[in-house]
C-alpha positions as CSV (number, residue, x, y, z in Angstrom):
1,M,-39.3,16.9,14.8
2,T,-36.9,19.4,13.3
3,V,-33.3,18.3,12.8
4,K,-30.5,20.6,11.6
5,F,-28.2,19.5,8.8
6,H,-25.2,21.0,7.1
7,K,-24.3,20.8,3.4
8,M,-20.5,20.5,2.8
9,H,-18.2,19.4,0.0
10,G,-14.6,18.4,-0.6
11,L,-13.6,19.2,-4.1
12,G,-17.3,18.9,-5.2
13,N,-17.7,15.5,-3.5
14,D,-20.7,16.6,-1.5
15,F,-22.2,15.6,1.8
16,V,-25.2,16.1,4.1
17,V,-23.7,16.3,7.6
18,L,-25.9,15.3,10.5
19,D,-24.5,16.1,13.9
20,L,-26.4,13.7,16.1
21,R,-24.4,14.2,19.2
22,S,-27.3,16.3,20.7
23,Q,-30.1,15.6,18.2
24,D,-32.2,12.5,17.8
25,F,-32.7,11.4,14.3
26,P,-33.1,7.7,13.1
27,I,-31.2,7.0,10.0
28,G,-31.0,3.9,7.9
29,E,-30.9,2.8,4.3
30,I,-34.2,4.3,3.2
31,T,-33.6,7.7,5.0
32,A,-30.1,8.0,3.6
33,K,-31.4,7.4,0.1
34,K,-34.1,10.0,0.6
35,L,-31.7,12.6,1.9
36,A,-29.3,12.0,-1.0
37,D,-31.9,12.3,-3.7
38,R,-31.0,15.4,-5.7
39,H,-34.6,15.9,-6.9
40,T,-36.7,15.2,-3.8
41,G,-34.1,15.4,-1.0
42,V,-31.2,17.6,0.0
43,G,-28.9,15.9,-2.5
44,C,-25.4,14.5,-1.9
45,D,-23.0,11.8,-2.7
46,Q,-22.8,10.6,0.9
47,V,-24.5,11.3,4.3
48,L,-22.1,11.8,7.1
49,V,-23.4,11.2,10.6
50,L,-21.4,12.6,13.6
51,R,-22.0,10.9,16.9
52,K,-20.6,11.0,20.5
53,P,-17.2,9.3,20.8
54,L,-17.1,5.7,21.7
55,D,-13.5,6.1,22.9
56,N,-12.4,8.9,25.2
57,R,-9.3,9.5,23.0
58,H,-11.6,10.6,20.1
59,L,-13.3,14.0,19.7
60,A,-16.3,12.3,18.1
61,S,-17.3,9.2,16.0
62,F,-18.9,9.1,12.6
63,D,-20.8,6.9,10.2
64,I,-21.0,7.1,6.3
65,W,-24.0,6.3,4.1
66,N,-23.7,6.2,0.4
67,S,-26.4,7.8,-1.8
68,D,-27.8,4.3,-2.6
69,G,-28.4,3.7,1.1
70,S,-25.4,1.3,1.5
71,R,-22.7,1.8,4.2
72,A,-19.2,3.0,3.5
73,G,-16.1,2.2,5.5
74,Q,-14.0,5.3,4.7
75,C,-14.4,8.7,2.9
76,G,-11.3,11.0,2.7
77,N,-13.2,14.0,1.5
78,G,-15.9,13.4,4.1
79,V,-13.4,13.2,6.9
80,R,-11.9,16.5,5.9
81,C,-15.4,18.0,5.9
82,L,-16.1,16.6,9.4
83,G,-12.8,18.1,10.6
84,M,-13.6,21.5,9.1
85,Y,-17.2,21.3,10.6
86,L,-15.8,20.7,14.1
87,H,-13.1,23.5,13.6
88,M,-15.9,25.9,12.6
89,R,-17.6,25.2,15.9
90,S,-14.3,25.9,17.8
91,E,-14.3,22.3,19.1
92,T,-10.9,21.3,17.8
93,P,-7.7,21.6,19.8
94,Q,-4.4,23.1,18.5
95,G,-2.7,20.5,16.3
96,A,-4.0,17.1,15.5
97,F,-7.1,15.4,16.9
98,T,-8.8,12.0,16.2
99,L,-12.2,10.8,15.2
100,G,-13.4,7.2,15.3
101,G,-14.9,5.9,12.1
102,P,-16.1,2.6,10.6
103,A,-12.6,1.7,9.4
104,G,-11.0,2.8,12.7
105,E,-9.3,5.9,14.1
106,V,-8.5,8.9,11.8
107,E,-6.1,11.7,12.7
108,I,-7.0,15.1,11.4
109,E,-5.4,18.6,11.5
110,C,-7.0,21.8,10.3
111,L,-4.2,24.0,8.9
112,E,-3.8,27.7,9.0
113,D,-4.1,28.0,5.2
114,G,-7.7,26.6,5.4
115,N,-6.7,23.1,4.2
116,V,-7.2,20.0,6.2
117,R,-4.6,17.3,6.6
118,V,-5.7,13.7,7.3
119,D,-3.7,10.6,8.3
120,M,-5.5,8.0,6.3
121,G,-3.5,5.1,7.7
122,P,-1.3,2.6,5.8
123,P,-2.5,1.0,2.6
124,I,-3.4,-2.7,2.8
125,F,-2.3,-4.7,-0.2
126,E,-3.1,-8.2,1.0
127,A,-5.8,-9.6,-1.3
128,A,-7.7,-11.3,1.5
129,R,-8.0,-8.0,3.5
130,I,-9.1,-5.9,0.5
131,P,-11.0,-8.3,0.0
132,L,-10.2,-9.6,-3.5
133,L,-10.6,-13.1,-4.9
134,L,-7.7,-12.9,-7.4
135,T,-4.0,-13.9,-7.2
136,A,-1.4,-11.1,-7.8
137,V,1.1,-11.3,-10.6
138,D,4.1,-9.0,-9.9
139,G,1.8,-6.9,-7.7
140,W,-0.9,-6.5,-10.3
141,Y,-4.2,-8.4,-11.0
142,Y,-5.9,-9.3,-14.2
143,L,-9.6,-9.0,-14.7
144,D,-11.6,-10.1,-17.7
145,I,-13.8,-7.2,-18.9
146,D,-15.7,-7.4,-22.2
147,G,-13.5,-10.3,-23.3
148,E,-10.3,-8.3,-22.7
149,S,-7.8,-9.0,-19.8
150,R,-7.4,-5.7,-17.9
151,K,-4.4,-5.1,-15.6
152,L,-5.3,-3.4,-12.4
153,G,-3.9,-2.6,-8.9
154,A,-5.9,-3.1,-5.8
155,V,-5.7,-1.9,-2.2
156,S,-7.8,-1.2,0.9
157,M,-7.8,2.3,2.4
158,G,-10.5,1.3,4.9
159,N,-12.6,0.5,1.8
160,P,-11.7,-1.6,-1.3
161,H,-10.2,0.1,-4.3
162,A,-9.2,-1.0,-7.8
163,L,-7.1,1.1,-10.1
164,L,-6.5,1.0,-13.9
165,V,-3.7,3.0,-15.4
166,V,-4.9,4.6,-18.6
167,D,-3.3,6.6,-21.4
168,G,-6.0,9.1,-21.8
169,I,-8.4,9.7,-18.9
170,D,-10.8,12.0,-20.9
171,T,-11.4,9.2,-23.4
172,T,-11.8,6.4,-20.9
173,D,-15.4,5.1,-20.5
174,V,-15.4,5.4,-16.8
175,A,-19.2,4.9,-16.4
176,H,-19.1,1.6,-18.3
177,L,-15.8,0.2,-16.9
178,G,-16.4,1.5,-13.4
179,A,-19.8,-0.1,-13.1
180,I,-18.4,-3.5,-14.2
181,I,-15.3,-3.4,-11.9
182,S,-17.1,-2.0,-8.8
183,R,-19.6,-4.8,-8.9
184,H,-17.3,-7.6,-10.2
185,P,-17.6,-10.9,-8.3
186,A,-13.8,-10.8,-7.7
187,F,-14.5,-8.1,-5.2
188,P,-17.0,-9.7,-2.7
189,Q,-17.7,-6.4,-1.0
190,G,-17.6,-4.4,-4.3
191,C,-15.0,-1.7,-4.8
192,N,-14.3,1.9,-5.8
193,A,-12.9,1.8,-9.4
194,G,-10.2,4.4,-10.1
195,F,-8.7,5.4,-13.5
196,A,-5.3,7.2,-13.3
197,Q,-3.3,8.9,-16.0
198,V,0.3,9.4,-14.9
199,I,1.4,12.8,-16.2
200,D,4.9,12.6,-14.5
201,R,6.3,11.3,-11.2
202,K,4.8,14.2,-9.3
203,N,1.4,14.6,-11.0
204,I,-1.5,12.3,-11.9
205,R,-5.0,12.8,-13.1
206,L,-7.7,10.6,-11.6
207,R,-11.4,9.7,-12.0
208,V,-13.2,7.4,-9.6
209,F,-16.4,5.4,-10.0
210,E,-17.5,5.0,-6.3
211,R,-19.2,2.0,-5.0
212,G,-22.7,3.1,-4.0
213,A,-22.4,6.6,-5.6
214,D,-21.2,6.2,-9.2
215,E,-18.6,8.7,-10.5
216,T,-18.0,11.7,-8.2
217,S,-16.1,14.9,-8.8
218,A,-13.4,13.7,-6.3
219,C,-12.7,10.8,-4.1
220,G,-10.3,11.2,-1.2
221,S,-9.7,7.6,-0.4
222,G,-9.6,6.8,-4.1
223,A,-6.8,9.4,-4.5
224,C,-4.9,7.7,-1.6
225,A,-5.4,4.3,-3.2
226,A,-4.2,5.5,-6.6
227,M,-1.1,7.2,-5.2
228,S,-0.1,4.2,-3.0
229,I,-0.6,1.7,-5.9
230,L,1.4,3.8,-8.3
231,R,4.1,4.5,-5.6
232,R,4.4,0.8,-4.9
233,A,5.0,0.2,-8.6
234,N,7.6,3.0,-8.6
235,L,5.7,5.0,-11.1
236,V,5.4,8.2,-8.9
237,D,7.4,9.9,-6.2
238,E,6.5,9.9,-2.5
239,T,4.6,13.2,-2.7
240,V,2.1,13.5,-5.6
241,N,-0.4,16.1,-6.8
242,V,-3.7,14.3,-7.7
243,T,-5.9,16.3,-10.0
244,Q,-9.6,15.3,-10.2
245,A,-12.6,17.1,-11.7
246,G,-13.3,19.0,-8.5
247,G,-9.7,20.1,-7.8
248,N,-6.4,18.9,-6.4
249,L,-5.2,16.9,-3.4
250,I,-1.7,16.5,-2.2
251,L,-0.8,12.9,-1.2
252,S,2.3,11.6,0.5
253,W,3.3,8.0,1.2
254,N,6.8,6.5,1.4
255,S,6.3,2.8,1.7
256,G,5.4,-0.2,3.9
257,A,3.5,0.5,7.1
258,D,3.8,4.3,6.7
259,S,0.5,6.2,6.6
260,V,-0.8,7.9,3.5
261,I,-1.2,11.6,4.3
262,M,-3.9,13.6,2.4
263,T,-4.1,17.4,2.3
264,G,-6.9,19.4,0.7
265,P,-9.8,21.7,1.1
266,A,-13.2,21.3,2.8
267,T,-16.1,23.7,2.2
268,H,-19.2,24.5,4.2
269,V,-22.0,25.4,1.8
270,F,-25.1,26.0,3.9
271,E,-27.2,24.7,6.8
272,G,-30.8,23.9,7.0
273,N,-33.5,22.1,8.8
274,L,-35.2,18.7,8.1
275,E,-38.8,18.4,9.1
């Protein structure tokens, strides 16, 4: 059985895209891990599976598999890539369209400048819905790491995120701290651990240790989480440029129940066949 796949990336956060709307290919934890392996598989941070819509309001539905074989609820860079993939196939209408994902409906628009805009929905700060087993103190949480109490923000963007504000992002031990935070018992489902350096009210630098994929060159939902946590704390304006190793995303969020709007690129690299 031969199955076509597409390799895509959003700011270097890379994906294997499987369009299973007209192909039959069984995928689970073991298969996802094999595909994601950079030595013996295609290699990627996540596997994106496109399926027929479950709701007639949606253009398609999708699933997300991390490189370790676990499932993900949301992936901002991946959603942009799926939008671009459908646009490349001339399947997208003028203006916005919706896909159904693990965390719910996502609205996407492919722009004339080649970027993709995504309505990521409102950030969820309630601890029980993140979920997080800590009590907030003035909107922040405190986690004991290596004998030191660390102040962090937390939010759900369809998947759980923690954020530490750091003075110097280049000198922060993201691998060590990220591994501890992402697997800490205070987060019963794990979390993506973000590290943000606030340059000014319109610019931040960000690194993200992703649950199930370790540090990636960019994390779309992580950028949304960082911006909303910092905005809620009045540390940034309502539109922010988020710089990650792979490039820049523009994030907008006002407050409350407003959606976080993410704008950035999506790139098709190549297509191939799995046998």
